[in-house]
C-alpha positions as CSV (number, residue, x, y, z in Angstrom):
1,M,0.0,0.0,0.0
2,A,1.6,3.3,-1.1
3,F,1.9,6.2,1.3
4,H,0.1,9.4,0.4
5,W,2.8,11.8,1.4
6,P,0.8,15.1,1.0
7,K,-1.9,13.8,3.3
8,I,0.7,12.5,5.8
9,R,2.5,15.9,5.8
10,Y,-0.8,17.8,6.2
11,A,-1.8,15.5,9.1
12,A,1.7,15.9,10.7
13,A,1.3,19.7,10.4
14,W,-2.0,19.6,12.3
15,A,-0.6,17.3,14.9
16,L,2.4,19.6,15.5
17,L,0.1,22.6,15.7
18,L,-2.1,20.9,18.3
19,L,1.0,19.8,20.2
20,L,2.1,23.5,20.3
21,A,-1.4,24.5,21.5
22,A,-1.3,21.8,24.2
23,A,2.0,23.3,25.4
24,V,0.4,26.7,25.7
25,L,-2.8,25.4,27.5
26,L,-1.3,22.7,29.7
27,G,2.4,23.6,30.1
28,G,1.9,25.0,33.5
29,V,0.2,21.8,34.6
30,I,2.5,19.2,33.1
31,K,5.8,20.9,34.0
32,P,8.0,18.4,35.9
33,Y,9.0,20.8,38.8
34,G,7.3,23.6,40.6
35,L,8.4,27.2,40.4
36,N,8.3,28.3,44.0
37,P,11.0,28.7,46.6
38,G,10.4,25.2,48.0
39,T,11.2,23.5,44.7
40,K,14.4,25.2,43.6
41,I,17.8,23.5,44.1
42,E,20.1,25.7,46.1
43,F,23.0,23.3,46.4
44,E,24.0,19.8,45.1
45,K,26.8,17.5,45.8
46,R,29.0,17.2,42.8
47,I,32.5,15.8,42.0
48,V,34.7,18.8,41.2
49,Q,38.3,18.0,40.3
50,G,38.1,14.6,42.0
51,E,36.6,16.0,45.2
52,E,33.0,15.9,46.4
53,K,31.7,19.4,47.0
54,Y,28.5,21.3,47.4
55,V,27.9,23.3,44.2
56,A,25.5,26.2,43.7
57,P,23.4,26.5,40.5
58,P,23.1,26.9,37.6
59,F,23.5,23.2,36.8
60,P,24.0,21.8,33.3
61,P,21.5,19.4,31.7
62,D,21.4,15.9,33.3
63,A,19.0,13.0,33.8
64,K,17.0,14.9,36.4
65,H,16.9,18.3,34.7
66,W,16.9,17.7,30.9
67,L,17.6,21.3,30.1
68,G,19.5,22.2,33.2
69,T,18.6,24.9,35.8
70,D,18.9,28.7,36.0
71,H,20.9,30.6,38.6
72,R,18.2,30.2,41.2
73,G,18.1,26.4,40.8
74,F,14.8,26.4,38.9
75,D,14.4,23.7,36.2
76,V,14.6,25.3,32.8
77,L,12.2,22.9,31.1
78,S,9.6,23.7,33.8
79,L,10.2,27.5,33.2
80,L,9.7,27.0,29.4
81,L,6.6,25.0,29.8
82,N,5.1,27.5,32.3
83,G,6.1,30.4,30.1
84,A,4.6,29.2,26.8
85,K,1.2,30.7,27.6
86,Y,2.8,34.1,28.3
87,T,5.0,34.3,25.2
88,L,2.7,32.5,22.6
89,G,-0.5,33.9,24.3
90,F,0.8,37.5,24.0
91,A,1.9,36.9,20.3
92,L,-1.6,35.5,19.6
93,A,-3.3,38.5,21.2
94,V,-1.3,40.9,19.1
95,A,-2.0,38.9,15.9
96,V,-5.8,38.8,16.7
97,S,-5.8,42.5,17.4
98,R,-4.1,43.3,14.2
99,F,-6.8,41.3,12.3
100,A,-9.6,42.8,14.3
101,L,-8.5,46.3,13.1
102,A,-7.1,45.5,9.7
103,L,-9.7,43.0,8.3
104,P,-12.8,45.2,8.4
105,A,-10.9,48.3,7.2
106,G,-9.3,46.3,4.4
107,L,-12.5,44.6,3.3
108,A,-14.5,47.9,3.3
109,A,-11.8,49.7,1.3
110,G,-11.4,46.9,-1.2
111,V,-15.1,46.5,-1.9
112,S,-16.1,50.1,-1.9
113,G,-12.9,51.7,-3.2
114,R,-13.1,54.4,-0.5
115,G,-9.9,54.8,1.6
116,R,-7.7,52.6,-0.6
117,G,-5.3,55.5,-1.3
118,A,-4.9,56.3,2.4
119,L,-4.3,52.6,3.2
120,A,-1.7,52.4,0.4
121,A,0.1,55.5,1.7
122,L,0.1,54.2,5.3
123,Q,1.2,50.8,4.1
124,A,4.2,52.4,2.3
125,I,5.1,54.4,5.4
126,F,5.0,51.4,7.8
127,S,6.6,49.0,5.4
128,A,9.5,51.3,4.8
129,V,10.6,51.0,8.4
130,P,11.3,47.6,10.0
131,A,8.8,46.8,12.8
132,L,11.8,46.6,15.2
133,L,12.8,50.2,14.6
134,F,9.2,51.3,14.9
135,V,8.6,49.7,18.4
136,Y,12.1,49.6,20.0
137,P,12.8,53.3,20.8
138,G,9.4,53.8,22.5
139,L,9.6,50.4,24.3
140,V,13.1,50.8,25.7
141,G,12.3,54.4,26.9
142,V,9.1,53.2,28.7
143,Y,10.9,50.0,29.9
144,R,13.6,52.1,31.7
145,S,11.3,54.9,32.9
146,M,9.0,52.4,34.5
147,Q,12.0,50.7,36.1
148,I,11.1,47.3,34.6
149,D,14.9,46.7,34.3
150,T,15.4,47.0,38.1
151,G,13.2,44.0,38.9
152,L,9.6,44.5,40.0
153,P,7.3,42.1,42.0
154,P,4.7,40.3,39.9
155,G,1.8,42.5,41.2
156,N,3.4,45.8,40.3
157,P,1.1,47.8,38.0
158,N,4.1,49.0,36.0
159,L,4.4,45.5,34.5
160,A,0.8,45.5,33.3
161,W,1.1,49.0,31.9
162,F,4.3,48.1,30.0
163,A,2.8,44.9,28.6
164,F,-0.2,47.0,27.4
165,F,2.0,49.6,25.8
166,A,4.0,46.9,24.1
167,Y,0.8,45.3,22.9
168,V,-0.5,48.6,21.4
169,L,2.8,49.4,19.6
170,M,3.2,45.8,18.2
171,T,-0.4,45.9,17.0
172,L,0.0,49.2,15.3
173,A,3.2,48.1,13.6
174,G,1.4,45.6,11.6
175,V,-2.2,46.9,11.1
176,F,-1.7,49.1,8.0
177,P,0.3,46.6,5.8
178,L,-2.2,43.9,6.7
179,A,-5.2,46.2,6.0
180,H,-3.7,47.1,2.6
181,Q,-3.1,43.4,1.8
182,M,-6.8,42.6,2.7
183,A,-7.9,45.6,0.6
184,Q,-6.0,44.3,-2.5
185,R,-7.4,40.8,-2.2
186,S,-11.0,41.9,-1.5
187,S,-10.7,44.3,-4.5
188,F,-9.7,41.4,-6.7
189,Y,-12.7,39.4,-5.7
190,A,-15.0,42.4,-5.9
191,S,-14.1,42.8,-9.6
192,K,-15.6,39.4,-10.4
193,A,-18.7,39.0,-12.5
194,Y,-20.7,37.3,-9.7
195,V,-20.2,40.4,-7.5
196,S,-21.2,42.7,-10.3
197,A,-24.4,40.6,-10.7
198,A,-25.1,40.8,-6.9
199,R,-24.7,44.6,-7.0
200,V,-27.2,44.9,-10.0
201,M,-29.6,42.9,-7.8
202,G,-29.3,45.5,-5.1
203,A,-26.7,43.9,-2.7
204,G,-24.9,46.5,-0.6
205,S,-21.2,46.4,0.4
206,G,-21.9,44.6,3.6
207,R,-23.9,41.8,1.9
208,V,-21.2,41.5,-0.8
209,I,-18.5,41.1,1.8
210,R,-20.5,38.5,3.8
211,R,-21.8,36.4,1.0
212,H,-19.3,36.7,-1.8
213,I,-15.9,38.0,-0.5
214,L,-15.3,36.3,2.8
215,P,-16.2,32.8,1.6
216,H,-13.5,33.0,-1.1
217,M,-10.9,34.5,1.3
218,R,-11.2,32.0,4.1
219,E,-7.9,30.2,3.4
220,E,-6.1,33.4,2.6
221,I,-7.2,35.0,5.8
222,L,-6.0,32.0,7.8
223,F,-2.7,32.0,6.0
224,A,-2.3,35.7,6.6
225,F,-3.2,35.3,10.3
226,L,-0.6,32.6,10.9
227,T,2.0,34.7,9.0
228,E,1.3,37.6,11.3
229,L,1.7,35.3,14.3
230,V,5.1,34.3,13.1
231,Q,6.1,37.9,12.5
232,V,5.1,38.9,16.0
233,L,7.2,36.1,17.5
234,F,10.2,37.2,15.4
235,L,9.7,40.7,16.7
236,M,9.5,39.6,20.3
237,G,12.6,37.5,19.9
238,Q,14.5,40.5,18.4
239,L,13.4,42.7,21.3
240,A,14.5,40.1,23.8
241,V,18.0,40.0,22.3
242,L,18.1,43.8,22.8
243,G,17.2,43.4,26.4
244,V,13.5,44.4,26.3
245,Y,10.9,41.8,27.2
246,L,7.5,41.5,28.9
247,F,6.4,40.8,32.5
248,G,9.7,41.8,34.1
249,G,11.7,39.7,36.5
250,E,13.5,39.5,39.8
251,I,17.0,40.8,40.5
252,L,19.5,38.1,41.5
253,D,23.0,39.2,42.7
254,Y,25.2,36.3,41.8
255,D,27.9,36.3,44.5
256,P,30.6,34.0,43.1
257,E,30.9,36.3,40.0
258,P,30.2,40.1,39.5
259,Y,26.8,39.7,37.9
260,T,23.4,41.2,38.7
261,L,20.8,39.2,36.8
262,L,17.2,39.9,36.0
263,L,15.5,36.5,36.0
264,T,11.9,35.7,34.9
265,Q,9.4,34.8,37.5
266,T,6.9,33.3,35.0
267,G,9.2,31.4,32.5
268,E,8.3,33.8,29.7
269,W,10.5,32.8,26.8
270,C,11.8,36.2,25.8
271,S,13.1,36.9,29.3
272,I,14.9,33.6,29.4
273,L,16.4,34.3,26.0
274,S,17.6,37.7,27.1
275,Y,19.0,36.5,30.3
276,G,20.6,33.5,28.7
277,A,22.2,35.6,26.0
278,V,24.2,37.4,28.7
279,M,25.4,34.0,30.0
280,I,25.9,32.3,26.6
281,R,29.7,31.8,27.0
282,I,29.5,30.4,30.5
283,Y,26.1,28.7,30.7
284,P,25.1,28.1,27.0
285,W,22.2,25.7,27.8
286,I,20.0,28.5,29.1
287,V,19.9,30.5,25.9
288,V,20.0,27.4,23.7
289,S,16.9,26.0,25.5
290,A,14.9,29.2,25.0
291,G,16.2,29.6,21.4
292,V,15.1,26.1,20.6
293,A,11.7,26.6,22.0
294,F,11.3,29.8,20.0
295,T,12.7,28.2,16.8
296,L,10.5,25.1,17.1
297,S,7.4,27.2,17.6
298,I,8.1,29.3,14.5
299,L,9.0,26.2,12.4
300,I,5.8,24.4,13.4
301,L,3.8,27.5,12.3
302,Q,5.8,27.8,9.1
303,F,5.4,24.1,8.3
304,F,1.7,24.4,8.9
305,L,1.6,27.5,6.7
306,G,3.4,25.7,3.9
307,E,1.1,22.7,4.0
308,L,-1.9,24.9,4.1
309,K,-0.6,26.8,1.0
310,R,0.2,23.6,-0.8
311,R,-3.2,22.1,0.0
312,G,-4.9,25.2,-1.2
313,G,-2.8,25.2,-4.4
314,N,-3.7,21.6,-5.1
315,G,-7.3,22.3,-4.3
């Protein structure tokens, strides 16, 4: 019996996407270790240069901690599983908000023709500047003025305000290019003969959009949404490398070496990536673990996008 590889790839893409969704929804439940002071490892007996000594974290990956621990002794795998809902959930919220603003505006402009020139101009402006350059100056200024970089407790209102400010900026960075894309595609369908016939029979723009445009754009909209989600994740990763990330952290003065570290309290991936990048030469497993989590998430989404596009093209 011959394998039908396109169907197998498509099924695999869905399986991986559901696995990623499960990590977001259940990561905090299935993590192997807790993230409270009673569960962290403060010292372990280890053989150092032939002698048994008590050693402080961070510890490299081993059979007990597959991805090692951070400087506090928290299990990195548990941090990543717990933080998935924060990183991927925030990216999803930004992507949804972009669509909530861009899709109605783009459809209305594409079908009616009104506002297409303004959307094209705004698209040209926002596309001329990389999203990172659009959001970074404002974010880094607010990040420092709100003292997020000094370590704030989880309930501090500055953390919520900064997350909201980041959400607004990241949403605005992608709204107008997306709205212009939706306007172009809806204009293409609005020029079809069946739409002209519907207009002759008295259909207004709203009915045309609901009955004739959206049904033909379903797959395109899903494809564009997942593309936006990938772009938001890329943007969050770039900001993390530059030392700006969401939800703050706690200050840890690392005594054996002259380091003051800002460590995540939630396991949010961008904060682990930023903190791990500082320690990459000494404790590389920290940044590698966060980087792999980010990369796998983006690859899963891109693989799903590719299979969706291939299936649509074959259909």
